[in-house]
C-alpha positions in Angstrom: -45.7 116.0 -58.7 -49.7 115.9 -60.2 -48.3 113.4 -62.2 -47.4 110.9 -59.7 -50.0 107.6 -59.4 -50.0 107.6 -55.7 -51.8 104.6 -56.1 -49.1 102.4 -57.4 -46.8 103.2 -54.5 -48.8 102.1 -52.0 -47.8 98.6 -52.3 -44.4 99.1 -52.5 -45.2 101.6 -48.9 -46.7 98.7 -47.5 -43.8 96.6 -48.5 -41.1 99.0 -46.7 -43.2 99.0 -43.5 -43.4 95.2 -43.5 -40.0 95.0 -43.5 -39.6 97.2 -40.8 -41.9 95.6 -38.8 -40.8 92.5 -39.2 -37.1 93.7 -38.5 -37.9 95.5 -35.5 -40.1 92.2 -34.1 -37.7 89.7 -34.5 -34.6 92.1 -33.2 -36.8 93.5 -30.5 -33.9 93.9 -28.1 -31.9 96.0 -30.1 -34.6 99.5 -29.6 -34.0 98.5 -25.9 -30.8 99.5 -25.7 -29.0 96.0 -25.9 -26.5 94.8 -28.1 -26.1 91.0 -29.9 -23.1 89.2 -27.7 -21.3 88.4 -30.9 -17.9 86.2 -30.5 -16.1 87.7 -33.5 -17.4 91.2 -33.2 -15.7 91.4 -29.7 -12.4 89.9 -31.0 -12.4 92.5 -33.9 -12.8 95.2 -31.0 -9.8 93.8 -29.6 -7.8 93.9 -32.6 -9.0 97.6 -33.4 -9.2 99.2 -30.4 -5.8 100.6 -30.6 -6.6 102.1 -34.1 -9.4 103.6 -32.1 -7.5 105.1 -29.8 -4.8 106.6 -32.4 -7.8 108.2 -34.1 -9.1 110.0 -31.4 -5.7 111.7 -30.7 -4.7 111.9 -34.8 -8.5 112.1 -36.4 -7.7 109.3 -38.5 -6.9 105.5 -38.3 -3.4 104.4 -38.6 -2.1 102.0 -41.6 -0.5 100.1 -39.3 -1.0 98.4 -35.8 0.9 97.4 -33.0 -1.8 95.5 -31.3 -1.1 91.8 -32.7 1.3 89.7 -34.3 3.8 91.8 -33.0 2.6 94.2 -35.7 0.6 94.1 -39.1 -0.9 96.4 -41.4 -4.7 97.2 -40.7 -5.9 96.9 -44.4 -8.1 93.9 -43.2 -9.0 94.8 -40.0 -11.0 98.4 -40.7 -10.4 101.7 -41.2 -8.9 102.4 -44.4 -12.2 102.2 -46.7 -11.9 105.6 -47.9 -15.0 104.9 -50.0 -16.9 107.8 -48.4 -19.7 107.7 -51.1 -20.8 104.0 -50.5 -20.5 105.0 -46.6 -23.3 107.5 -46.9 -25.7 105.7 -49.2 -25.7 103.0 -47.1 -26.0 105.2 -44.1 -29.5 106.3 -46.5 -30.5 103.2 -47.3 -30.7 101.3 -44.4 -32.0 104.5 -42.6 -29.9 104.7 -39.8 -31.4 102.0 -38.0 -29.2 99.7 -35.7 -27.4 96.8 -36.1 -28.8 93.9 -36.6 -32.4 95.5 -37.5 -30.6 97.4 -40.4 -28.6 94.1 -41.6 -32.4 92.5 -42.1 -34.4 95.3 -43.3 -31.5 96.2 -46.0 -31.5 92.3 -47.5 -35.3 92.9 -48.1 -34.9 96.3 -49.7 -32.2 94.6 -51.7 -34.2 91.9 -52.8 -37.4 93.7 -53.5 -35.1 96.1 -55.8 -34.6 92.9 -57.9 -38.3 91.9 -57.8 -39.0 95.4 -59.4 -36.8 95.1 -62.0 -37.9 91.2 -62.6 -41.7 93.1 -62.6 -42.7 91.0 -59.6 -45.8 91.7 -58.5 -45.0 93.9 -55.3 -46.9 91.4 -52.6 -45.1 88.6 -54.3 -42.0 91.0 -53.9 -42.5 90.9 -50.1 -42.7 87.1 -50.5 -39.3 86.5 -51.8 -37.7 89.7 -49.9 -38.3 88.2 -46.2 -37.5 84.6 -47.9 -34.2 86.1 -48.7 -33.6 87.9 -45.6 -34.3 85.4 -43.2 -33.0 82.5 -44.9 -31.2 80.9 -41.8 -27.8 81.3 -42.6 -28.1 85.2 -42.2 -29.2 84.9 -38.2 -26.8 82.2 -37.5 -23.7 84.3 -39.2 -25.3 87.5 -37.4 -25.3 86.0 -34.0 -21.8 84.8 -34.3 -20.5 88.5 -35.3 -20.2 88.0 -39.4 -21.4 91.6 -39.6 -19.0 92.1 -43.2 -20.5 88.9 -44.6 -24.1 89.5 -43.8 -23.7 93.1 -45.3 -22.7 92.0 -48.6 -25.1 89.3 -48.8 -27.7 91.8 -48.5 -26.5 93.9 -51.0 -26.4 90.8 -53.5 -29.9 91.0 -55.1 -29.4 94.3 -55.8 -25.8 94.2 -57.7 -27.7 91.4 -59.8 -30.9 93.9 -60.2 -28.5 96.5 -61.5 -27.0 94.0 -64.3 -30.1 92.6 -65.8 -31.6 96.1 -65.8 -28.7 96.4 -68.2 -29.7 93.3 -70.0 -33.5 95.0 -70.5 -31.7 97.7 -72.2 -31.6 100.3 -69.5 -28.2 100.9 -70.1 -27.5 104.2 -68.2 -29.9 103.7 -65.6 -28.6 99.5 -65.3 -24.9 101.2 -65.3 -25.4 103.8 -62.5 -27.1 101.4 -60.2 -24.7 98.3 -60.9 -21.8 100.8 -59.9 -23.4 102.1 -57.0 -24.7 99.2 -55.2 -21.5 96.8 -56.4 -19.0 99.8 -55.0 -21.3 99.2 -52.0 -21.2 95.5 -51.8 -17.5 95.7 -52.0 -16.9 98.4 -49.5 -18.6 96.4 -46.9 -14.8 94.2 -47.2 -16.1 90.5 -47.4 -14.7 90.1 -51.2 -15.6 86.1 -51.0 -19.2 87.2 -51.0 -18.4 89.3 -54.0 -16.8 86.9 -55.7 -19.1 84.1 -55.5 -21.8 86.8 -56.8 -19.3 87.7 -59.7 -19.4 83.8 -60.6 -23.4 83.7 -60.5 -23.5 86.7 -62.6 -20.7 85.5 -65.0 -22.8 82.2 -65.6 -26.0 84.6 -66.2 -24.1 86.2 -68.9 -23.4 83.0 -70.7 -26.7 81.9 -70.9 -28.0 85.5 -72.1 -25.2 85.5 -74.6 -26.1 82.7 -76.2 -29.6 83.8 -77.3 -28.2 87.5 -77.9 -25.8 85.8 -80.2 -28.2 83.6 -81.7 -30.4 86.7 -82.5 -27.2 88.5 -83.9 -27.9 91.6 -81.9 -24.2 92.7 -82.0 -25.1 96.2 -81.0 -27.0 95.0 -77.9 -24.2 92.9 -76.8 -21.7 96.2 -77.3 -23.9 98.2 -75.1 -24.2 95.5 -72.6 -20.1 95.1 -72.2 -20.0 98.8 -72.5 -22.4 99.3 -69.8 -21.2 96.5 -67.5 -17.3 97.0 -67.4 -18.1 100.6 -67.5 -19.9 100.0 -64.4 -17.7 97.1 -62.6 -14.8 99.6 -63.1 -15.9 102.1 -61.8 -17.5 100.3 -58.6 -14.0 98.6 -58.2 -11.9 101.7 -58.4 -14.5 103.5 -55.5 -12.9 101.0 -53.4 -9.4 101.3 -55.0 -7.9 102.3 -51.2 -8.8 99.0 -50.0 -8.7 96.8 -53.1 -5.2 98.4 -54.0 -3.9 98.1 -50.0 -5.3 94.7 -49.9 -3.9 93.0 -53.2 -0.7 94.5 -52.3 -0.6 93.1 -48.5 -2.0 89.8 -49.8 1.1 89.1 -51.7 2.9 88.8 -48.1 0.0 86.5 -46.4 -1.2 83.2 -46.1 -3.7 83.8 -48.5 -1.4 84.8 -50.9 1.9 84.1 -50.2 4.4 81.2 -50.3 6.5 80.2 -47.4 10.1 80.3 -48.3 10.2 77.2 -46.1 8.0 75.1 -48.4 9.9 72.6 -50.1 8.7 71.5 -53.7 7.3 68.4 -52.7 5.2 70.6 -50.2 1.4 70.7 -51.3 1.5 74.4 -50.8 -0.2 77.2 -53.2 2.6 79.6 -54.4 -0.5 82.1 -54.7 -3.1 81.6 -52.3 -3.8 78.9 -49.2 -2.6 75.8 -49.3 -5.4 73.3 -50.5 -6.3 71.5 -47.0 -6.9 74.7 -45.6 -8.9 76.2 -48.8 -11.5 73.2 -48.5 -11.7 72.8 -44.9 -15.4 73.4 -44.1 -16.4 71.6 -47.0 -19.9 69.9 -46.8 -21.1 66.0 -47.6 -22.5 65.7 -51.2 -25.9 65.2 -49.3 -25.5 67.8 -46.9 -26.7 70.5 -49.3 -30.5 69.1 -49.0 -30.7 70.7 -45.6 -31.8 73.9 -47.3 -35.0 71.8 -47.9 -34.8 69.9 -44.3 -32.7 72.0 -41.8 -31.6 69.2 -39.5 -30.6 67.0 -41.8 -27.4 66.8 -40.4 -28.2 67.8 -36.8 -28.6 71.6 -37.1 -25.6 72.9 -35.0 -22.8 72.1 -32.9 -23.0 73.9 -29.9 -27.2 74.2 -29.1 -29.0 71.4 -27.6 -31.0 70.5 -30.6 -33.1 67.7 -28.7 -34.8 68.2 -25.6 -32.6 67.2 -22.4 -35.7 65.0 -21.6 -36.3 63.3 -24.7 -32.7 63.0 -25.8 -31.3 59.2 -25.9 -27.8 60.7 -25.5 -28.2 62.7 -22.7 -29.7 59.5 -21.1 -27.1 57.4 -21.8 -24.6 59.8 -20.4 -26.7 60.3 -17.0 -26.4 56.4 -17.0 -22.9 56.6 -16.3 -20.4 57.2 -14.0 -20.1 60.9 -13.2 -16.7 61.6 -14.0 -17.1 59.5 -17.2 -19.8 61.3 -18.2 -18.2 64.6 -18.0 -15.8 63.3 -20.0 -18.1 62.4 -23.0 -20.5 65.4 -22.4 -17.9 67.3 -24.9 -18.6 65.0 -27.5 -22.4 66.2 -27.2 -22.7 67.8 -30.7 -26.0 67.2 -33.2 -24.3 68.6 -36.1 -22.5 65.3 -37.7 -21.9 66.7 -41.5 -18.4 67.2 -43.2 -17.7 70.8 -42.1 -16.6 69.2 -38.6 -18.5 72.1 -36.6 -21.5 74.9 -37.3 -23.6 77.0 -35.4 -26.5 75.9 -37.7 -28.1 75.0 -41.0 -28.2 77.2 -44.3 -32.2 76.3 -44.4 -33.6 78.3 -47.4 -37.3 77.1 -46.2 -39.2 74.1 -47.5 -42.0 76.6 -49.2 -39.0 78.6 -51.3 -37.6 75.3 -52.6 -40.9 73.8 -53.3 -41.7 76.7 -55.3 -38.3 77.2 -57.1 -39.1 73.4 -58.3 -42.4 74.6 -59.7 -40.5 77.3 -61.2 -38.6 74.8 -63.2 -41.8 73.6 -64.7 -44.2 77.1 -65.5 -41.5 79.6 -66.4 -39.9 80.3 -69.7 -36.1 79.7 -70.1 -35.0 83.7 -69.6 -34.0 83.0 -65.9 -34.5 79.3 -65.1 -31.5 77.5 -66.8 -29.0 79.9 -65.9 -30.4 80.0 -62.1 -30.4 76.2 -62.1 -27.2 76.1 -63.5 -25.3 78.3 -60.6 -27.6 76.5 -58.2 -25.8 73.0 -58.9 -22.3 74.3 -60.0 -22.2 76.2 -56.6 -23.6 73.0 -54.8 -21.3 71.2 -56.1 -18.3 73.7 -55.1 -19.6 73.4 -51.5 -18.6 70.1 -51.6 -14.9 71.2 -51.5 -12.3 68.3 -50.7 -15.7 65.4 -50.8 -15.3 66.5 -54.5 -12.0 66.8 -55.3 -11.7 65.8 -58.5 -13.9 68.5 -59.8 -12.9 71.7 -57.1 -9.0 70.6 -57.4 -9.7 71.8 -61.1 -10.9 75.1 -59.5 -8.6 75.7 -57.0 -5.7 75.3 -59.4 -7.4 76.9 -62.5 -10.0 79.3 -61.8 -8.3 82.6 -60.7 -8.2 84.0 -57.1 -10.4 80.8 -56.3 -7.4 79.5 -53.8 -7.4 82.8 -52.0 -10.6 81.4 -49.8 -11.2 79.2 -47.8 -14.9 77.6 -46.4 -16.3 76.0 -49.9 -19.7 76.0 -47.7 -20.2 79.6 -47.7 -21.0 79.8 -51.3 -24.3 78.2 -50.8 -25.2 81.8 -50.4 -25.4 81.9 -54.4 -28.8 79.0 -53.5 -30.0 81.4 -50.9 -30.5 84.3 -53.4 -31.8 82.5 -56.6 -34.3 80.0 -55.1 -36.0 83.1 -53.4 -35.7 84.5 -57.2 -36.6 81.3 -58.9 -39.9 81.0 -56.2 -41.2 84.8 -56.5 -40.7 84.1 -60.2 -42.8 81.1 -60.1 -45.7 82.6 -57.8 -45.5 85.8 -60.2 -46.4 83.5 -63.0 -49.2 82.1 -61.4 -50.6 85.4 -60.5 -50.3 87.2 -63.9 -51.3 83.9 -66.1 -54.7 84.8 -67.8 -55.7 81.3 -67.6 -54.3 80.0 -64.1 -56.1 76.4 -64.7 -53.9 75.8 -68.0 -51.2 75.4 -65.2 -52.6 72.4 -63.6 -50.5 69.8 -65.8 -47.0 71.8 -64.7 -48.0 72.1 -61.5 -48.6 68.2 -61.3 -44.9 68.2 -62.9 -43.7 70.1 -60.1 -45.1 68.1 -57.2 -44.2 64.8 -59.1 -40.6 66.2 -59.0 -40.7 67.6 -55.4 -42.2 63.8 -54.3 -39.4 62.1 -56.3 -37.0 64.3 -54.4 -38.4 63.6 -51.0 -37.7 59.5 -52.0 -34.4 60.5 -52.9 -34.2 62.0 -49.3 -36.0 59.2 -47.7 -33.5 56.5 -49.1 -30.8 58.7 -47.7 -32.7 58.7 -44.1 -31.9 54.7 -44.2 -28.8 54.5 -45.3 -26.7 57.2 -43.7 -24.9 56.4 -40.6 -25.4 59.5 -38.3 -21.9 59.4 -37.5 -20.0 62.2 -37.1 -15.9 62.4 -37.7 -15.4 62.9 -34.2 -17.4 60.3 -33.1 -15.8 57.6 -35.1 -12.2 59.1 -33.8 -13.5 58.7 -30.3 -14.4 55.3 -30.8 -11.3 54.1 -32.6 -9.3 55.8 -29.7 -11.4 54.2 -27.1 -11.3 50.9 -29.0 -7.2 51.4 -28.6 -7.4 51.7 -24.6 -8.6 48.0 -24.2 -10.9 49.2 -21.3 -14.6 46.6 -22.1 -16.8 48.7 -19.8 -15.7 52.4 -20.9 -16.4 51.2 -25.0 -19.6 49.7 -24.0 -20.6 52.7 -22.1 -19.4 55.0 -25.3 -21.0 52.8 -27.4 -24.7 53.5 -25.9 -23.8 57.3 -25.6 -23.2 57.2 -29.5 -25.9 54.9 -30.3 -28.1 57.5 -28.4 -26.4 60.5 -30.6 -27.6 58.7 -33.6 -30.9 58.1 -32.6 -31.2 61.9 -31.5 -30.0 62.7 -34.9 -32.5 60.5 -36.9 -34.9 61.9 -34.7 -34.2 65.3 -35.7 -33.9 64.3 -39.4 -37.2 62.4 -39.7 -39.2 65.4 -37.4 -38.0 67.7 -40.5 -38.6 65.7 -43.2 -42.4 65.5 -41.9 -42.1 69.5 -40.8 -40.9 70.6 -44.3 -43.6 68.4 -46.3 -46.5 69.9 -44.0 -45.1 73.3 -45.2 -45.1 72.4 -48.9 -48.4 70.6 -48.7 -49.9 74.3 -47.2 -48.2 75.6 -50.2 -49.4 73.5 -52.7 -53.0 73.8 -51.5 -52.3 77.8 -52.0 -51.4 77.1 -55.5 -54.1 74.7 -56.1 -56.7 77.0 -54.9 -54.9 79.7 -56.7 -54.8 77.7 -60.0 -59.0 76.8 -59.2 -59.6 80.7 -58.7 -61.1 80.0 -55.4 -58.5 82.8 -53.5 -57.9 85.7 -54.8 -53.9 86.1 -56.0 -53.9 88.7 -53.0 -54.4 86.6 -50.3 -52.6 83.9 -51.9 -49.7 86.0 -51.6 -50.1 87.2 -48.0 -51.0 83.3 -47.6 -47.3 82.0 -49.0 -45.9 85.3 -47.3 -47.5 84.1 -43.4 -46.4 80.1 -44.3 -43.0 80.9 -45.3 -42.0 83.5 -42.7 -43.4 80.8 -40.1 -41.4 78.2 -41.9 -37.9 79.6 -41.5 -38.6 81.7 -38.4 -38.9 78.9 -36.4 -35.9 77.7 -37.3 -34.1 81.2 -36.8 -35.2 81.5 -33.4 -33.1 78.6 -32.4 -29.9 80.4 -33.1 -31.1 84.4 -33.0 -33.3 85.1 -30.7 -33.5 87.5 -27.3 -30.9 85.2 -25.1 -28.0 86.4 -27.7 -28.4 90.1 -27.0 -26.6 91.5 -23.6 -26.5 95.3 -22.1 -23.6 97.2 -23.3 -22.3 97.1 -20.1 -22.0 93.3 -19.8 -21.0 92.9 -23.4 -17.6 94.9 -22.7 -16.9 92.6 -19.6 -14.1 90.9 -21.6 -12.4 94.1 -21.6 -12.7 95.5 -18.2 -9.1 95.9 -16.3 -8.3 93.6 -13.3 -5.5 94.5 -11.1 -3.5 92.1 -13.0 -3.7 94.7 -15.9 -3.4 97.8 -13.8 0.1 96.6 -12.6 1.3 95.6 -16.3 0.0 99.1 -17.6 1.5 101.0 -14.9 4.8 99.9 -16.6 4.9 102.9 -19.4 7.8 101.0 -21.8 7.0 100.1 -24.9 6.7 96.1 -25.1 4.7 93.1 -25.9 2.6 90.4 -24.1 1.7 86.5 -24.6 -1.2 85.3 -23.3 -0.3 81.6 -22.8 -4.0 80.4 -21.6 -5.7 78.4 -24.1 -4.8 79.5 -28.1 -2.9 82.5 -28.2 -3.5 82.8 -32.2 -6.8 82.4 -32.1 -8.1 85.4 -29.7 -8.0 89.5 -29.8 -9.0 90.4 -26.4 -5.3 90.4 -25.3 -5.0 93.2 -28.2 -7.4 95.4 -26.6 -4.9 97.2 -24.0 -1.4 95.3 -24.9 0.5 94.9 -28.0 0.3 91.2 -28.3 2.8 88.8 -29.7 -0.3 86.6 -30.6 -4.2 87.1 -32.2 -6.0 86.2 -34.9 -6.6 86.9 -38.6 -7.5 85.2 -41.2 -4.9 86.9 -43.5 -1.7 87.1 -41.2 1.3 87.8 -42.4 3.3 84.4 -43.9 6.5 84.9 -42.1 4.9 85.4 -38.8 2.9 82.0 -39.7 5.7 80.2 -40.1 7.5 81.6 -37.3 3.9 80.6 -34.8 4.1 77.0 -36.6 7.8 76.6 -35.9 8.8 78.3 -32.6 5.8 80.0 -31.0 3.3 76.7 -30.9 5.6 74.0 -30.2 5.6 71.8 -27.1 8.5 74.1 -25.8 8.1 77.4 -27.3 11.3 79.0 -27.7 12.5 81.6 -25.1 15.2 83.3 -27.3 12.1 84.1 -30.1 10.2 85.9 -27.4 12.8 87.8 -25.9 13.5 89.3 -29.3 9.7 89.7 -29.5 10.4 92.0 -26.8 8.1 90.2 -25.2 8.3 91.5 -21.4 5.1 90.0 -19.8 3.6 86.4 -20.0 -0.5 86.9 -19.0 -3.0 84.6 -18.0 -6.7 84.8 -19.0 -9.4 83.1 -18.1 -12.4 82.3 -20.6 -14.2 85.8 -20.1 -11.1 87.5 -21.6 -10.3 88.9 -18.1 -6.8 88.8 -17.2 -6.1 86.8 -14.0 -2.3 86.7 -13.7 0.9 87.8 -15.1 4.8 87.2 -15.2 7.4 89.3 -16.1 10.2 88.3 -18.2 13.1 90.1 -17.3 15.4 88.7 -20.4 13.0 90.6 -23.3 15.5 92.2 -25.3 13.3 95.7 -25.5 12.5 97.3 -28.6 15.8 97.5 -30.1 19.3 96.8 -29.5 23.1 96.4 -30.6 24.6 93.0 -32.1 28.3 92.6 -31.7 27.7 89.9 -34.7 26.2 88.9 -38.1 25.5 85.4 -39.2 24.9 84.6 -42.9 22.9 81.9 -43.9 22.2 80.6 -47.3 18.6 80.5 -47.1 14.8 80.9 -45.0 15.4 77.2 -44.0 18.6 77.8 -42.5 17.4 81.2 -40.8 14.7 79.4 -39.4 16.6 76.2 -38.0 19.1 78.6 -36.2 16.5 80.9 -35.3 16.4 80.4 -31.1 19.7 78.6 -31.1 21.9 81.4 -31.3 21.1 84.4 -28.5 19.4 87.2 -30.7 21.3 89.3 -27.7 24.3 88.5 -29.5 23.8 87.5 -33.1 21.9 88.4 -36.1 20.5 86.0 -38.4 20.9 87.4 -42.4 20.1 85.9 -45.1 22.9 86.1 -47.9 20.6 88.4 -50.3 20.4 91.3 -47.6 24.6 91.0 -47.3 24.8 94.0 -50.0 22.7 96.2 -47.8 25.1 95.8 -44.7 28.4 97.7 -45.9 30.3 96.8 -42.9 31.0 94.4 -39.8 30.0 95.9 -36.8 32.7 96.1 -34.2 31.6 96.1 -30.5 31.3 99.2 -28.3 30.4 98.5 -24.7 29.3 102.0 -24.5 27.0 102.1 -27.5 23.4 103.3 -27.0 20.2 103.0 -28.8 16.8 103.7 -27.8 13.2 104.1 -29.0 12.4 107.6 -28.8 8.5 107.2 -29.9 6.5 104.7 -31.6 3.7 106.1 -33.3 2.1 103.0 -35.4 3.0 104.6 -38.7 6.1 106.6 -37.5 8.8 105.0 -35.3 11.6 107.2 -34.5 14.9 106.2 -32.6 18.2 107.8 -32.0 21.8 106.4 -31.3 25.6 106.9 -30.5 28.4 104.6 -31.1 31.9 105.1 -31.7 32.2 102.2 -34.2 30.0 101.0 -36.6 27.2 99.1 -35.3 24.3 96.9 -36.8 20.7 97.7 -34.8 18.1 95.0 -34.4 14.5 96.4 -34.2 11.9 94.3 -32.2 9.6 95.2 -35.3 8.1 93.1 -37.8 9.3 93.0 -41.5 7.1 94.0 -44.0 8.8 95.4 -47.2 5.9 96.8 -48.7 5.5 100.6 -47.5 8.1 100.6 -44.8 10.9 103.0 -45.2 13.9 103.6 -43.0 16.0 106.9 -42.7 18.8 107.5 -41.1 19.4 111.5 -40.4 16.9 111.9 -43.4 18.1 109.5 -45.6 16.6 106.7 -47.2 18.6 103.6 -46.2 17.6 100.1 -47.2 16.2 97.7 -44.3 17.5 94.1 -43.7 15.6 91.2 -42.8 16.5 89.9 -39.6 15.9 86.8 -37.4 13.4 85.8 -40.0 10.8 88.0 -38.8 12.7 91.5 -37.7 14.2 94.4 -39.2 17.6 95.8 -39.1 19.6 98.3 -40.3 23.7 99.3 -40.5 24.5 102.2 -38.7 28.0 103.4 -38.9 29.6 105.4 -35.9 28.3 108.8 -34.5 25.1 110.1 -33.6 22.3 109.3 -35.5 18.3 110.0 -35.8 16.4 106.8 -37.3 12.8 107.0 -38.5 10.8 104.3 -39.6 7.5 105.4 -41.7 4.9 103.2 -43.2 3.9 104.7 -46.4 2.6 102.0 -48.4 2.6 103.1 -52.2 -0.8 101.2 -53.2 -2.8 102.9 -50.3 -1.7 106.9 -51.7 -2.2 105.5 -55.0 -5.5 103.7 -54.0 -6.5 107.3 -52.2 -6.4 109.4 -55.1 -8.1 106.8 -57.6 -11.3 106.0 -55.0 -11.7 110.2 -54.8 -12.0 110.5 -58.8 -14.1 107.1 -59.5 -16.2 108.3 -56.4 -17.4 111.6 -58.5 -17.7 109.9 -61.5 -20.0 107.3 -59.7 -21.8 110.2 -58.5 -22.2 111.9 -61.6 -23.3 108.9 -63.2 -26.1 108.3 -60.9 -27.3 111.6 -60.9 -27.1 111.8 -64.8 -28.8 108.4 -65.3 -31.6 109.5 -62.4 -32.2 113.0 -64.4 -32.0 111.1 -67.7 -34.9 108.8 -66.2 -37.2 111.5 -64.9 -36.9 113.7 -68.2 -38.0 110.7 -70.3 -41.0 109.7 -67.7 -42.0 113.2 -67.8 -41.7 113.0 -72.1 -44.1 110.3 -72.1 -46.3 112.0 -69.9 -46.4 115.0 -72.2 
């Protein structure tokens, strides 16, 4: 302890205090016991509540849930991480802070770690950390409830910094931190963010590798490869439970599987999402400028970006007949970019973008070229379908790329690298011996920034400020042949264009103002008129004000609620109490709104509907062909044991219900089996034949049915207990029977046992399970025992221990080396 230089720790302590204070001030309602009203989290609660209830009884989460899509694995909902080591580490590094305070604090800490690795001045590190943590995309996703995405983003800079440590020849320490931070990032369960980070780090590695090869530094290359690959393997296998389970599961989902109904001519990926779905939420090529000009494309789809009294669009609405005004009000959306709809812009900050531009002229080549390459590449990837010739190649050939959608999300990489370049530039200004020598490079940076704004002004005068939905609305009204309505609509659309123009022009000058402030600070620093410390704090203040003014439009005190109010959607109504008085096993279907885009129903019920981005592909086929048609097929609802049709209001509360007396229950015997040649014939016949009397079975399962069922009016089969992962039945029949179980078919993990003997499960009626049962009394049991989960659990335990030993060993060696230097 005597050898510790406490003075050197003061700036780091100041940094931590600043991060905590800013997070607390910005998220103050969280300390008052309030919680964010997060749309996605509310729906997640609905989907996960059954698993929570199960844990209260059994002490652990189930691997299968009955609460949505008539049943699915829980691997992508929650409860099966198994990576306890990373969980404890996360709790420590976030100081146990409540959400969302911990999100922003964590992002600051992780970026500050990157700054320490890059040997950035601590006060400059504060600048970059705050810029990264409070880039506008982060508050936006926090507001809507993308918590796992936010946590994954927060860990990105720490993983990057750990890999750079390896490149800096601190192999053991770098490997230990890489394993620790990468393991924790992956444990946050948002693999798309991790995937994008690995792309950026791959680009970085290529650039560094070129230099190492030129210098014939073969030993270093070998040690880097061994350290990085070893750390990466440990990080991955610490999450083997979730990764193995997800890998196995995704092959049967819309993310990785191929529908058996897809013809060869249908554009459908055999190993991932269809291209149209994968490229949804693509950005216009010029839309990336919103990182510099926040509301260049209108800002948000669902917020009033222009004050009501100043809005030309609202003025046009007020001049119309009331009925028409109400009809057009739904078109009042200021965002007009390629995504179609968004909660806000991924604004990085004008000052940060400016400093990153300056970095390209003042830095050496070590980091700027790979960072610039990664920024430009990811911007092009964010264009998705609007740059199809390029992105289609990635979709076809880049491994696993076709399993993700929303190309716009990849702008999290520029959000990371632009602040990194910014702090490297400011750090160079502070540390250079002769600041005045930087004046020529500084002028070039100013010229480049000016040229960029010339391009932006050209865009301002050339863009039409009309959204795709606006153009569709205009086309529709033109076909109606109603001149007066058309005139009103044109005045409204012109008002929208005027509002969008004013937003873009206002933000252009806003960004120019902040850039001018930063330029003056740098100029004064070059002239030695202000000290580096004052310059750093001035940049921190202006950069924070820059983003916070925008952030508070999308995440502010209005986003918080009292905890009781936040649970309003899950308060039981009289209708719920009446339905839940029925203690039999059944499902419900919410016919109000989009049943396949909500999980409120799943909070109390086993739902036919639900929402999840990785649903089973056979169920997606059923939704598209039978459950979402103009006339949904009652035979299909009956075979799914839909005993009640319910109606929920906008707040998620059940207002009405209708019993369905024809629901077939959890299991039944069928007197006949109709074999079909393929999935298409099976789907075509599904609903046409009565599932009570006939089971549809593809010929490939014929060998699993050793006999033809014989009718027996006295035959009985009934559910004994459905305990999620274990479902038991008993039956009695004088003749051979074929049983259809109203349970979703998923071959990876479900096993059937008749009187203790394993029996092959037959896929029935496209999505259900079936079993042949010989005459007599039988006990039937289905067990969900996915091999990938249990294998992953063992692997996770082993590699978590290895990671802990690696981190402990690295810290010990670092301490011992420090002691030797002192001695």
